[in-house]
KENU-639099 format. One line per 5 residues: number of its first residue (from 1); their letters; for each residue x, y, z of C-alpha. Coordinates in Angstrom, 1 decimal, padded with zeros to 4 digits. Example, Ala and Ser with C-alpha at 12.3 -4.5 7.8 and 13.67 -1.06 7.14 Angstrom:
// KENU-639099
1 = AS = 012.3,-004.5,007.8 ~ 013.7,-001.1,007.1;
***
This chain:
// KENU-639099
1 = MADVE = 010.8,040.4,229.5 ~ 008.8,036.9,229.8 ~ 005.9,039.2,228.9 ~ 007.0,041.0,225.9 ~ 007.2,038.7,223.2;
6 = VTGPA = 009.0,039.5,219.6 ~ 007.2,037.2,217.0 ~ 008.7,038.6,213.6 ~ 011.6,037.0,212.0 ~ 015.2,038.2,212.4;
11 = VDRGD = 016.3,041.6,210.5 ~ 019.6,042.8,209.9 ~ 020.7,044.5,213.1 ~ 017.4,044.2,214.5 ~ 018.9,043.3,217.7;
16 = EILTP = 020.8,046.3,217.9 ~ 017.2,048.3,218.0 ~ 015.3,045.3,219.7 ~ 017.2,044.8,223.1 ~ 015.5,044.1,226.4;
21 = QALEF = 015.5,047.7,227.9 ~ 013.8,048.8,224.5 ~ 011.4,045.9,224.6 ~ 010.6,046.7,228.3 ~ 010.3,050.3,227.4;
26 = IGALQ = 007.6,049.3,224.8 ~ 005.6,046.8,226.9 ~ 005.7,049.9,229.6 ~ 004.1,052.3,227.4 ~ 001.5,049.4,225.9;
31 = RRFGA = 000.8,048.9,229.6 ~ -000.3,052.1,230.5 ~ -001.7,053.2,227.8 ~ -003.3,050.4,225.6 ~ -006.4,050.3,226.9;
36 = RRDEL = -007.1,054.0,227.1 ~ -006.0,053.8,223.3 ~ -008.8,050.8,222.6 ~ -011.0,053.2,224.5 ~ -010.9,056.2,222.5;
41 = LALRA = -011.0,054.4,219.1 ~ -014.5,052.6,220.1 ~ -015.3,056.5,221.0 ~ -014.7,057.4,216.8 ~ -017.5,055.5,215.8;
46 = KRRAD = -020.0,056.4,218.6 ~ -019.0,060.2,218.3 ~ -019.9,059.9,214.4 ~ -022.8,058.0,215.1 ~ -024.2,060.5,217.4;
51 = VMENG = -023.3,063.1,214.9 ~ -025.0,061.2,212.3 ~ -028.3,061.1,214.5 ~ -027.9,064.9,215.5 ~ -027.3,065.7,211.9;
56 = TLDFL = -024.5,068.2,211.9 ~ -020.7,068.7,213.2 ~ -019.8,071.6,215.1 ~ -017.4,072.9,217.6 ~ -017.3,071.7,221.2;
61 = PETAS = -019.5,073.7,223.6 ~ -017.7,072.3,226.7 ~ -014.6,073.5,225.6 ~ -015.8,077.4,224.8 ~ -013.6,078.2,227.3;
66 = IRSSS = -010.0,077.0,225.6 ~ -010.8,078.5,222.5 ~ -011.8,081.8,224.1 ~ -009.2,082.5,226.4 ~ -005.5,083.3,226.2;
71 = WQVAP = -002.7,080.9,226.0 ~ 000.3,079.6,223.8 ~ 002.4,076.6,222.9 ~ 005.8,076.2,224.3 ~ 008.3,078.2,222.5;
76 = APQDL = 010.2,076.4,219.9 ~ 013.3,075.0,220.1 ~ 016.1,077.0,217.5 ~ 016.4,074.2,215.1 ~ 012.6,073.9,214.4;
81 = LDRRV = 012.2,077.7,214.3 ~ 012.6,077.7,210.4 ~ 010.7,075.0,208.4 ~ 009.9,076.7,205.1 ~ 010.5,073.4,203.2;
86 = EITGP = 010.1,070.2,204.5 ~ 010.6,067.2,202.7 ~ 008.7,063.9,203.1 ~ 009.7,060.1,202.6 ~ 009.8,057.0,203.9;
91 = TERKM = 012.8,055.5,206.4 ~ 014.4,053.6,202.7 ~ 017.9,054.1,203.4 ~ 018.9,056.1,199.9 ~ 015.7,058.1,199.7;
96 = AINAL = 016.6,059.1,203.9 ~ 020.0,060.0,202.9 ~ 018.7,062.0,199.7 ~ 016.3,063.6,201.7 ~ 018.7,064.6,204.5;
101 = NSGAK = 020.4,066.3,201.9 ~ 018.2,067.7,199.7 ~ 018.6,071.3,201.1 ~ 015.3,071.2,202.9 ~ 014.9,072.4,206.7;
106 = VWLAD = 013.5,069.3,207.8 ~ 013.1,065.8,206.5 ~ 009.4,064.2,207.9 ~ 010.6,060.5,208.3 ~ 007.7,058.9,207.6;
111 = LEDAN = 006.8,055.2,209.4 ~ 003.0,056.2,208.4 ~ 001.3,056.6,205.1 ~ 004.6,056.2,203.0 ~ 005.3,053.0,204.6;
116 = TPHWS = 004.5,049.7,204.2 ~ 004.6,047.8,207.9 ~ 006.3,045.0,206.9 ~ 007.8,043.9,210.0 ~ 011.2,044.6,207.9;
121 = NVVAG = 010.4,047.6,206.9 ~ 009.5,048.6,211.0 ~ 012.9,047.4,212.1 ~ 015.1,048.4,209.4 ~ 013.3,051.7,209.4;
126 = QVNLY = 014.8,052.2,213.0 ~ 017.8,051.2,212.3 ~ 018.3,053.9,209.5 ~ 016.8,056.5,211.9 ~ 019.4,055.6,214.4;
131 = DAVRR = 022.3,055.9,212.0 ~ 020.6,059.2,210.4 ~ 020.8,060.3,214.3 ~ 024.4,059.7,214.8 ~ 025.2,060.9,211.0;
136 = TLYQA = 026.6,057.6,209.9 ~ 023.9,056.7,207.5 ~ 025.3,055.3,204.3 ~ 024.5,052.9,201.6 ~ 026.1,051.5,198.4;
141 = DPGGK = 024.5,050.0,195.7 ~ 025.1,047.0,193.6 ~ 026.5,048.6,190.9 ~ 028.9,050.6,193.1 ~ 027.5,054.0,193.3;
146 = EYRLR = 027.9,055.3,197.1 ~ 025.2,057.4,198.7 ~ 026.7,059.5,202.0 ~ 025.4,062.0,204.3 ~ 026.7,065.6,203.0;
151 = DDAPL = 029.4,067.7,205.2 ~ 029.4,070.7,202.8 ~ 025.9,071.6,204.3 ~ 023.6,071.3,206.9 ~ 021.4,068.4,206.7;
156 = AVIVM = 017.4,068.3,207.3 ~ 016.5,068.2,210.8 ~ 014.5,064.9,211.6 ~ 010.9,064.6,212.3 ~ 009.3,061.1,212.8;
161 = RPRGW = 005.5,060.2,211.5 ~ 004.4,057.1,213.8 ~ 001.6,055.3,212.8 ~ -001.7,056.4,213.4 ~ -003.4,054.8,216.8;
166 = HLDER = -005.7,052.5,214.6 ~ -003.1,049.9,213.7 ~ -001.6,047.1,215.7 ~ 002.1,045.6,215.1 ~ 001.1,042.2,215.4;
171 = HILVD = 005.3,041.2,215.8 ~ 005.2,042.5,219.6 ~ 003.3,041.1,221.7 ~ 002.7,042.5,225.5 ~ 001.1,039.7,227.6;
176 = GAPVA = -000.2,037.8,224.7 ~ -001.5,041.4,222.9 ~ -000.3,043.2,219.6 ~ 001.2,046.4,220.8 ~ -000.2,049.9,219.2;
181 = GALVD = 001.9,050.4,216.3 ~ 002.2,053.7,217.2 ~ 003.7,053.4,220.5 ~ 006.0,050.9,218.6 ~ 007.5,053.4,216.3;
186 = FGLYF = 007.4,056.2,219.1 ~ 008.8,054.3,222.1 ~ 011.7,052.6,219.7 ~ 012.5,055.9,218.3 ~ 012.4,057.6,221.3;
191 = FHNAR = 014.3,055.3,223.6 ~ 017.4,055.0,221.1 ~ 017.6,058.3,220.1 ~ 016.4,061.1,222.5 ~ 019.4,061.6,224.5;
196 = ELLNR = 021.6,061.5,221.4 ~ 019.5,064.1,219.8 ~ 020.0,066.7,222.2 ~ 023.7,065.8,223.0 ~ 024.0,067.2,219.2;
201 = GSGPY = 021.7,070.1,219.8 ~ 018.6,069.2,218.6 ~ 015.8,066.7,220.2 ~ 013.1,064.6,220.0 ~ 010.4,065.8,217.3;
206 = FYLPK = 007.2,064.1,215.7 ~ 004.2,064.3,212.9 ~ 001.1,062.5,214.9 ~ -001.3,061.4,212.4 ~ -005.0,060.8,212.0;
211 = LESHL = -006.0,062.4,215.2 ~ -009.9,062.7,215.5 ~ -010.1,064.6,218.8 ~ -008.3,066.5,221.7 ~ -008.9,063.3,224.0;
216 = EARLW = -006.7,061.8,221.3 ~ -003.9,064.3,221.8 ~ -004.4,064.4,225.5 ~ -003.5,060.4,225.3 ~ -000.2,061.6,223.2;
221 = NDVFA = 000.7,063.9,225.9 ~ 000.5,061.3,228.4 ~ 002.8,059.5,226.8 ~ 005.4,062.3,225.6 ~ 005.4,062.8,229.8;
226 = FAQDE = 005.5,059.2,231.2 ~ 008.3,058.6,228.6 ~ 010.4,061.7,229.1 ~ 010.0,060.7,232.9 ~ 010.9,056.8,232.6;
231 = LGIPQ = 014.1,057.7,230.4 ~ 015.4,061.0,232.7 ~ 014.9,063.4,229.8 ~ 013.9,066.9,230.9 ~ 009.8,067.8,230.6;
236 = GTIRA = 009.0,069.2,227.3 ~ 012.0,068.0,225.3 ~ 009.4,066.9,223.1 ~ 007.9,069.0,220.4 ~ 004.7,067.4,218.5;
241 = TVLIE = 003.3,068.4,215.1 ~ -000.2,067.3,214.4 ~ -001.6,066.8,210.8 ~ -005.2,068.6,211.0 ~ -005.7,065.3,208.4;
246 = TIPAA = -009.8,064.4,209.5 ~ -012.8,066.4,209.9 ~ -013.3,066.1,213.4 ~ -010.2,067.1,214.0 ~ -010.3,070.2,211.9;
251 = FEMDE = -013.4,071.7,214.6 ~ -010.7,070.4,217.4 ~ -007.9,072.5,216.5 ~ -007.6,075.2,219.4 ~ -008.0,071.7,221.7;
256 = ILYEL = -005.6,069.7,220.2 ~ -002.8,072.4,220.6 ~ -003.9,073.1,224.3 ~ -003.9,069.4,224.8 ~ -000.3,069.1,223.8;
261 = REHAS = 000.8,073.0,224.4 ~ 004.0,072.0,226.6 ~ 005.4,069.9,223.3 ~ 003.6,071.2,220.5 ~ 004.8,072.6,217.3;
266 = GLNAG = 002.3,073.2,215.0 ~ -000.3,072.0,212.8 ~ -000.4,070.5,209.2 ~ -003.0,071.0,206.4 ~ -003.0,067.4,204.8;
271 = RWDYL = -005.1,067.4,201.9 ~ -005.6,063.6,200.7 ~ -006.3,062.3,203.9 ~ -008.8,065.5,204.7 ~ -011.0,064.8,201.9;
276 = FSMIK = -011.1,060.9,202.4 ~ -011.9,062.2,205.9 ~ -014.9,064.2,205.1 ~ -015.8,061.3,202.7 ~ -015.7,058.6,205.3;
281 = YFRDA = -017.5,060.9,208.0 ~ -020.5,061.6,205.8 ~ -020.9,058.9,203.3 ~ -024.2,058.3,203.8 ~ -025.5,061.6,204.9;
286 = GSEFV = -026.9,063.1,201.2 ~ -026.0,064.2,197.7 ~ -024.2,067.8,199.7 ~ -021.5,065.9,200.8 ~ -020.5,064.3,197.4;
291 = LPDRN = -017.3,065.5,195.8 ~ -016.5,065.5,192.4 ~ -013.2,063.8,190.6 ~ -010.8,063.6,193.6 ~ -007.8,065.6,191.2;
296 = SVTMT = -010.5,068.9,190.7 ~ -011.1,069.3,194.3 ~ -008.0,072.0,194.7 ~ -007.2,074.1,197.7 ~ -009.4,076.6,196.8;
301 = APFMR = -012.6,074.9,196.9 ~ -014.3,076.7,199.6 ~ -014.1,073.7,202.3 ~ -010.5,073.2,201.7 ~ -009.9,077.3,201.7;
306 = AYTEL = -011.9,077.7,205.3 ~ -010.0,074.7,206.8 ~ -006.2,075.9,206.0 ~ -007.2,079.4,206.8 ~ -008.5,078.4,210.6;
311 = LVRTC = -005.9,076.5,210.3 ~ -003.2,079.2,210.0 ~ -005.3,081.6,212.4 ~ -005.3,079.0,215.3 ~ -002.0,078.5,214.9;
316 = HRRGA = -000.4,081.4,215.2 ~ -003.0,082.7,217.4 ~ -001.3,080.1,219.5 ~ 002.4,081.3,218.9 ~ 002.6,077.7,216.7;
321 = FAMGG = 003.8,077.1,213.4 ~ 001.1,076.4,210.3 ~ 002.4,073.7,208.0 ~ 001.1,073.9,204.7 ~ 000.3,070.6,202.4;
326 = MAAFI = 002.1,068.3,200.1 ~ 003.8,068.9,196.6 ~ 003.7,065.2,195.2 ~ 005.3,065.6,191.7 ~ 008.0,063.8,190.8;
331 = PSRRD = 009.9,065.5,187.8 ~ 010.3,063.6,184.7 ~ 013.4,062.9,182.9 ~ 011.9,062.5,179.6 ~ 009.2,065.5,179.2;
336 = AAVNE = 010.0,068.7,179.5 ~ 006.2,069.7,178.8 ~ 004.6,067.6,182.0 ~ 007.8,069.5,184.2 ~ 007.1,072.9,182.7;
341 = RALAK = 003.3,072.5,183.7 ~ 003.3,070.6,186.9 ~ 006.2,073.2,188.4 ~ 004.3,076.2,187.5 ~ 001.2,074.4,189.5;
346 = VRADK = 003.6,073.5,192.1 ~ 005.1,077.5,192.4 ~ 001.7,078.8,192.5 ~ 000.5,076.4,195.0 ~ 003.5,077.5,197.3;
351 = EREAG = 003.2,081.1,196.4 ~ -000.6,080.7,197.9 ~ 000.3,078.7,201.0 ~ 003.0,081.3,201.8 ~ 000.7,084.3,201.1;
356 = DGFDG = -002.0,082.6,203.2 ~ 000.5,082.8,205.9 ~ 001.6,079.0,206.7 ~ 005.5,079.0,207.7 ~ 006.2,076.1,205.7;
361 = SWVAH = 005.3,073.7,203.6 ~ 005.7,069.9,201.7 ~ 007.4,068.3,199.1 ~ 007.9,064.9,198.2 ~ 011.1,065.1,195.7;
366 = PDLVP = 014.6,067.2,196.1 ~ 013.8,068.6,193.1 ~ 011.1,071.3,194.3 ~ 013.1,071.9,197.2 ~ 014.2,074.9,195.8;
371 = ICEEA = 011.0,076.1,194.3 ~ 009.1,075.9,197.9 ~ 012.2,077.5,199.7 ~ 012.0,080.4,196.7 ~ 008.3,080.4,197.3;
376 = FGAVL = 008.4,081.0,200.6 ~ 011.8,083.0,201.0 ~ 009.8,085.9,198.9 ~ 007.4,086.1,201.7 ~ 009.3,085.3,204.8;
381 = GQRPN = 012.7,087.5,203.8 ~ 015.4,086.8,206.5 ~ 012.6,086.1,209.1 ~ 012.3,082.4,210.4 ~ 008.9,082.0,209.8;
386 = QVERT = 005.4,084.4,210.3 ~ 003.9,083.7,213.4 ~ 003.4,086.9,214.1 ~ 000.9,087.2,211.4 ~ -002.2,086.2,213.1;
391 = RDDVQ = -004.7,086.3,210.7 ~ -007.6,088.1,212.4 ~ -009.1,089.2,209.4 ~ -010.1,085.1,208.5 ~ -013.9,084.4,210.4;
396 = VGAAD = -014.6,080.6,209.8 ~ -017.6,079.1,211.5 ~ -018.7,075.1,211.3 ~ -020.8,075.7,207.8 ~ -018.0,076.8,206.3;
401 = LLDVA = -016.0,073.9,206.9 ~ -018.9,071.4,205.8 ~ -019.4,073.7,202.5 ~ -018.5,070.8,200.3 ~ -021.9,071.3,197.9;
406 = ATPGS = -020.0,075.0,196.8 ~ -017.3,072.6,195.4 ~ -016.9,073.1,191.6 ~ -016.4,070.0,189.4 ~ -018.3,066.7,188.4;
411 = ATEDG = -017.4,062.7,188.6 ~ -016.5,062.1,185.2 ~ -015.9,058.8,183.8 ~ -012.3,059.6,183.6 ~ -011.8,060.5,187.4;
416 = LRNNV = -013.6,057.2,187.9 ~ -010.6,055.3,185.9 ~ -008.2,057.2,187.3 ~ -009.2,056.1,190.6 ~ -009.5,052.7,189.7;
421 = SVALQ = -006.2,052.4,188.1 ~ -004.2,054.4,190.7 ~ -005.7,052.7,193.6 ~ -004.7,049.4,192.2 ~ -001.5,050.2,191.3;
426 = YIASW = -001.2,051.8,194.7 ~ -002.6,048.6,197.0 ~ 000.0,046.1,194.8 ~ 003.2,048.5,195.8 ~ 001.9,048.6,199.2;
431 = LGGNG = 001.5,044.7,199.5 ~ 005.0,044.2,198.1 ~ 006.6,046.4,200.6 ~ 007.0,049.6,199.0 ~ 004.6,052.5,200.6;
436 = AAAIN = 005.8,055.3,198.8 ~ 004.9,054.6,194.9 ~ 006.0,056.4,192.0 ~ 002.8,056.4,189.7 ~ 002.4,059.1,186.9;
441 = NLMED = 005.0,061.3,188.0 ~ 003.3,061.8,191.2 ~ 004.6,060.1,194.8 ~ 001.5,058.4,196.3 ~ 001.5,057.0,199.4;
446 = AATAE = -001.9,055.5,201.6 ~ -003.7,058.7,201.7 ~ -004.2,058.4,197.6 ~ -005.6,055.0,197.4 ~ -008.1,056.0,200.6;
451 = IARAQ = -009.5,058.6,199.0 ~ -009.8,056.8,195.3 ~ -011.8,054.2,196.9 ~ -013.5,055.9,199.2 ~ -014.9,058.5,196.6;
456 = IWQWV = -015.9,055.8,194.7 ~ -017.9,054.0,197.8 ~ -019.5,057.3,198.1 ~ -020.1,057.4,194.1 ~ -021.8,053.7,194.1;
461 = HNGVP = -023.9,054.1,197.3 ~ -025.3,057.5,196.5 ~ -026.0,056.2,192.6 ~ -023.7,059.5,191.3 ~ -024.0,059.8,187.5;
466 = LDGGP = -020.9,060.5,185.8 ~ -020.7,063.8,183.7 ~ -022.7,062.9,180.2 ~ -022.5,059.4,181.0 ~ -024.5,056.4,183.5;
471 = AVTAG = -024.6,056.3,187.1 ~ -021.7,054.6,188.9 ~ -022.7,051.3,190.2 ~ -020.9,048.3,191.5 ~ -020.9,046.5,188.4;
476 = LVRSV = -019.6,050.0,186.4 ~ -016.9,049.7,188.5 ~ -016.2,046.0,188.3 ~ -016.0,046.9,184.5 ~ -013.7,049.5,184.7;
481 = LDEEL = -011.7,047.3,186.8 ~ -011.4,044.6,184.4 ~ -010.5,047.4,181.7 ~ -007.7,049.1,183.7 ~ -006.0,046.3,185.4;
486 = ASIRS = -005.8,045.2,181.3 ~ -004.1,048.6,180.4 ~ -001.7,048.1,183.4 ~ -000.9,044.8,182.5 ~ 000.4,046.0,179.3;
491 = AYGDA = 002.0,048.9,180.5 ~ 004.0,047.0,183.3 ~ 005.1,044.1,180.5 ~ 007.3,041.7,182.3 ~ 007.3,043.7,185.3;
496 = FDEAR = 003.6,042.9,186.0 ~ 003.0,040.6,189.3 ~ -000.1,038.7,188.2 ~ -000.7,037.1,191.7 ~ -000.2,040.9,193.6;
501 = FAQAR = -002.4,042.4,191.1 ~ -004.9,039.7,191.9 ~ -004.6,040.4,195.4 ~ -004.8,044.2,195.0 ~ -007.8,043.8,192.8;
506 = DLFER = -009.9,041.7,195.3 ~ -009.0,044.2,198.4 ~ -009.9,047.0,196.4 ~ -013.3,045.5,195.8 ~ -014.1,044.4,199.6;
511 = VALAD = -012.8,048.8,200.6 ~ -014.4,049.9,197.7 ~ -017.5,048.2,196.8 ~ -018.5,046.0,200.3 ~ -022.0,047.5,201.5;
516 = DFADF = -019.8,048.5,204.9 ~ -017.6,050.8,204.7 ~ -014.1,050.0,206.1 ~ -012.5,052.6,208.4 ~ -009.0,052.5,206.9;
521 = LTLPA = -008.1,049.8,203.9 ~ -004.6,049.3,205.5 ~ -006.6,047.3,208.1 ~ -007.7,044.9,205.9 ~ -004.4,045.3,203.7;
526 = YDLLD = -002.2,044.4,207.2 ~ -004.0,040.9,207.5 ~ -002.4,040.1,204.2 ~ 001.1,040.7,205.0 ~ 003.6,038.0,206.3;
***
């Protein structure tokens, strides 16, 4: 233990999670896999440079045999056969209880984009997961209202999402250096809960975010194999669903499933991060990769349609589940008209996904669970999924995945203002410790701020003209920042935190207007946390 050091302050019940044995396990993971993680992160930049030099992104010729051969992932465990509704959210105690009680089949317990990695959030999230696994999760508000896990209906199955490979956890040092945040999140959850989950008829299930290649999936598979051996858990117990939310990963869906095949459960279509990745990857590749207002880019845009249909075809060909995207709407308690319009869009989106062959989809609020359940129930009937529907009719090539130019819409002043306002509000919330922020009746996470600031960077550096207005410049963006910040200050009233929003604005300008593009805004944002 002399070489594994916790530098973060004490957190309530943290001693139950940060035990000497658990920290030794984290140390073993970091020493065995940390260097390879660093190499793969460096490879991301090299690969993008090669793509820009060659002028194209394509399917890998060296893995053609994997794409053309017949193989399937391991059969799904019983409690993951039906995933028609998955509810996502952070591991905050009350929200966790509501998610588990929601009637959804799965709760995506999010330690990534919906969670600010304050040390207190990292540790408290693990405490809450520990209690959730053991069905002892409970919360009492100061006003006396109690939140308990229901005992009259099944609870959602827990699938935990750790941080991406790119993030460190500076409050745990191994041999004097920070540990990969992904290994901290995975390691603590697996160490404390794998055996308990098996005893309860479930298992340790994970969502893997931000992967850019099958080599990164191979690293996760090696982590899984090592962890299971280390704790005496049978090989193949872990199940992982990979979010296809980066453009390079869209070209390696088969290969990613192949690397994880003993542990693979499926793939998920993550909309906002995918759009963010498209901009980030091709930010300086010319006007054909410039996207219109982010809110006008729907899942029916040609390049998005190609990506989702290829995902369904790939998954079902390999016996894996295809999971649809997020419905982030939060129903209004005051405006029935807003609800009616938004819920109609949610219903249409889920019906489209079910009709396309997805096996389930995501919602962000318990009130949306019945809508998603109904949409998929109409297609599935009594079947738990539709993996047998292989979508052999789908033929998608590299040009289809990259056909951004066919996306309808334009850049508008309203779109610019929305990007600025939402990003400012979200960053301020994130810096304050809340990574799941309700903004304009939507549950926003880090992906929203990423696409908003990336789009502004792209517009500025490509001199994109607004529809009926001037070209987007850094000066125009700063002027809009002044005006939107004034509107936010007025709307928030006494709740407006001047210092926090000043900090948010400074960070926003750094990641949206700097000459060099920051890979993730959460990296400089993390430096601002205590």
